[in-house]
C-alpha positions in Angstrom: 38.0 47.3 6.1 37.7 44.9 3.2 41.3 43.9 3.6 40.8 42.1 7.0 37.7 40.3 5.6 39.7 39.1 2.6 42.4 37.8 5.0 39.9 35.8 6.9 38.4 34.4 3.7 41.9 33.3 2.6 42.5 31.6 6.0 39.2 29.7 5.8 39.8 28.7 2.2 43.3 27.4 3.0 41.9 25.4 6.0 39.2 23.9 3.9 41.6 22.8 1.2 43.9 21.1 3.7 40.9 19.3 5.4 39.9 17.6 2.1 41.8 14.2 1.8 43.8 13.5 -1.3 41.7 11.5 -3.8 44.4 8.9 -4.2 44.5 8.2 -0.5 40.8 7.7 0.0 39.7 4.1 0.3 36.2 3.2 -0.5 34.3 1.6 2.3 32.0 -1.3 1.5 28.3 -0.4 2.1 27.0 -1.6 5.4 24.8 -4.7 5.2 21.3 -3.4 4.8 18.4 -5.3 6.5 15.1 -5.1 4.8 12.7 -2.7 6.6 10.3 -4.6 8.8 6.8 -4.7 7.6 3.4 -5.7 9.1 1.7 -8.8 7.6 0.0 -8.1 4.3 -3.7 -9.2 4.0 -4.6 -10.9 0.7 -8.1 -11.8 -0.7 -10.0 -14.6 0.9 -10.8 -17.6 -1.4 -14.3 -18.0 -0.1 -16.7 -15.8 1.8 -19.7 -18.1 2.1 -21.5 -18.0 5.4 -22.9 -21.4 6.2 -26.7 -21.9 6.7 -27.8 -21.3 10.3 -24.8 -19.2 11.2 -24.1 -15.5 11.5 -21.0 -13.7 10.3 -19.3 -10.6 8.9 -17.3 -10.0 5.7 -15.0 -7.0 5.3 -13.6 -5.7 2.1 -10.8 -3.3 1.2 -10.4 -1.2 -1.9 -7.9 -2.6 -4.4 -7.2 -0.9 -7.7 -10.5 -0.4 -9.3 -12.4 -3.0 -7.3 -12.8 -4.4 -3.8 -11.4 -7.6 -2.3 -12.8 -9.6 0.7 -10.0 -9.7 3.3 -11.7 -10.7 6.6 -14.5 -13.0 7.6 -15.8 -13.8 11.1 -18.3 -16.5 12.0 -20.5 -16.6 15.1 -18.7 -13.6 16.6 -15.8 -15.6 18.2 -13.8 -16.9 15.2 -12.4 -15.3 12.1 -10.3 -15.9 9.1 -7.8 -13.8 7.1 -5.2 -14.6 4.5 -2.0 -13.0 5.8 1.2 -13.1 3.7 -0.3 -15.8 1.6 -1.1 -18.1 4.5 -4.6 -18.9 6.0 -4.7 -17.3 9.5 -7.5 -18.6 11.7 -8.2 -16.0 14.5 -9.9 -16.1 17.9 -11.7 -13.2 19.5 -9.8 -11.9 22.5 -11.8 -8.8 23.4 -14.6 -6.6 22.2 -16.2 -3.3 23.2 -18.5 -0.6 21.9 -22.0 -0.6 20.4 -23.4 -4.1 19.7 -25.1 -5.2 16.5 -26.0 -8.9 15.7 -24.0 -9.9 18.7 -20.9 -8.2 17.4 -19.3 -5.1 19.0 -17.9 -2.1 17.1 -14.4 -2.8 18.4 -12.9 -6.3 18.2 -9.5 -7.7 18.8 -8.4 -11.1 17.4 -5.3 -13.2 18.0 -4.0 -15.9 15.7 -5.1 -19.4 16.8 -1.9 -21.1 15.6 1.6 -19.9 15.8 1.4 -17.3 13.0 5.0 -16.0 13.3 4.4 -12.6 11.7 1.1 -11.6 13.3 0.5 -10.4 16.9 -3.1 -9.3 16.6 -5.9 -8.0 14.3 -8.0 -5.1 15.6 -11.3 -3.9 14.0 -12.9 -0.6 14.6 -16.2 -0.5 12.8 -19.0 2.0 12.1 -22.4 0.2 11.8 -24.6 1.3 8.9 -28.1 0.7 7.7 -30.0 -2.5 8.4 -31.4 -4.8 5.7 -33.5 -8.0 6.2 -31.2 -10.5 8.0 -28.3 -8.1 8.5 -26.7 -4.7 8.3 -24.0 -2.9 6.5 -20.6 -2.0 7.9 -20.4 1.5 6.7 -16.7 1.9 7.3 -13.9 1.3 9.7 -10.4 0.2 10.1 -8.7 -3.1 10.2 -5.2 -3.0 11.9 -2.9 -5.9 11.5 -0.1 -5.7 14.0 3.1 -7.7 13.4 5.1 -9.5 16.0 8.0 -7.1 15.2 5.8 -4.1 16.4 4.9 -2.8 12.9 1.3 -2.3 12.0 -0.7 -2.0 8.8 -4.0 0.0 9.0 -6.6 -0.6 6.2 -9.8 1.2 5.6 -12.7 -1.4 5.3 -16.4 -1.7 4.7 -18.6 -4.8 4.5 -21.8 -6.6 5.6 -22.8 -8.6 8.7 -25.8 -10.9 8.9 -27.3 -14.3 9.6 -28.1 -16.9 6.9 -31.2 -19.0 7.4 
């Protein structure tokens, strides 16, 4: 019984040896040109987060290393600013929904005002926190930056919203 099994093993081994090309006859193929993987725009810290007197706004931060960095600021509900891929990106509110606080809703979608080639839209989903005199905390949420190429970057955020006298 072991003799037929050994015969089959010999047949398969011979077939495997003939299927392997001779090392001298193998030509190396050049590697295919690799395109870098597409990526969503990368938010960077804002230079200034000052809310002008007499206006209302919101500033959102993300954790970075051992600290936090301001990455989003909206003023008077309808306009916002981010620094995306090293370029200032003014944004305009397109839609909003959900619970309202200080005239702002918990879900907001912004589009770039100018032709920001890498950004399609920025979406906020916020959880409102405790109130303080003149404002309230943004306990947490997500900021999603969607690229024109379809890729998205989701960042956990927290912050404050308020009005400056």
